[in-house]
N, C-alpha and C positions, 0 to 999 in steps of 0.2 A: 288507504291505510297501508303503511310499510310494515312488513313482518320481520322480525329478528332474523329470520334465516336468509331473507332477501338481503338484508343489510349486512350480514356477515360475508355473504357471497359477493356483494358489490365491493366491500372493503378488501377481500381478498384478491379480487380481480385488479383493483387499483394498486395494491402493493405489489403484485406480481408484474404488472406493467411498468411500474415505476422501477422496480428492481432491475428489469432486463435493460431499460433505457439508460439507467444511472451507471449500471455495472460496465457496460460497453463504452460509454463516454468517459467515465472516470479512469478507466484503465488507461485510456488513450491519452487523456489530458494531464493525468498526474505525473509529474516528472520524479525521477528517482533522486532523492536527496542523499548525498554521501559527504562524509567528511574524510580528508586524507591529511595525515600527519607523517612527517619524515624526520629522521634524526641520523646522527653519525654521518654527516655528509651524504645522505641518501641511501645509506647502507641497510636502514630499518624503515619499513613504511608500514602503516596501519590505516585500513579504510574501515570507517564505521557508518552505520545507519542510524535513522532517528530511534531515540529511547536508549542510546547508548550501547546499541548491539555491534559487536564486531563482526564485519563482514570478512575481512581477510588481514593477515599478517605476513609480511615478506621480509625475510632477512637474507642480506647478500652472503653466499656462502664464502666468500673471500674473507 
């Protein structure tokens, strides 16, 4: 007979093991996705991340 405490412990151990393995491999395998846009003959550059986040904005001081 399986007791609830044993089942909870088994599930926790499984999730912990999966979390360790997935976190390491996902960080190594997942490429960084960026979008780059330029305007005014390259004098303005914007780099974006997924979800519409702006990573950087560069404006030529000239």
